C-alpha positions, 0 to 999 in steps of 0.5 A: 497525534503520534509520530514514530521515527523510520531511518530511510536511506536511498539506495544510490546516490542516482535518486538523490533528485528525487522526493522523499516519500512526503505526506501531501496534506496535514491531515493525510494518513499516507505517503506519497511515493515516487517513480525512480525510473530512468525516463519513463516505463508504461504499462501496457494494457493487463500489464504488471509493472514493479516499480523501483521507488530508489529508498529503503527503510528500518522499521522498529520492531511492531510497525509495517509499513503499507503500500497503496494505490492512490486514488487517482491512480485508480481511478482516472486511469485503471492504474492500482497497486496489485497487492494491496495494500502490500506488507513492507515488514518490519526486517525489509531492508531492501528497495521499496518497489510498487507493483503496478498494475493496468487494467485500462484499456489504454498504456500507462506511463509513468516518468520519473518523480510520479508519484506513483503510490502510499506509504502508510506504516501502522502498528500490528499485533502479533498472534499466538494461537488458543487451538479450540475444540469449537468457538463462541457463537453469534448471531452472525455465525458463519454467514459471510461471501454476502450472506447480509445482502446488498441492500440497506444494511442490516439495523444493529442495537449497541 
């Protein structure tokens, strides 16, 4: 397992009481990130809120930080990250904020320090486009958006 060093700072002394992003278990891919709200923030059904975390990071070039929903919030409360995964680029230095949407039937209240999302740091590649007149053909071709149906997956030989 590789470890990458990432610089992190708290955006102000007012968030010193909040935990830093942390892995919940040894096998976790994502680190839980906490709400840096003052008191409580209630998200009405169908509403969206931008929730501060109190931290900013400096990723090395070639890395991104993905902001993802917590499965428990989504399954139990229908609250999830609206643009998941959101991307924090390596040149962004502002506070990480989480876009949370409440698709449930009841208001959802976030309290200071609640775990509201996961952060996954991932390596990525940059692309240089090679413009061609046509693409090589595959058995799938341009089929998409349900072209393989709903039943069992077709067998694919190696």
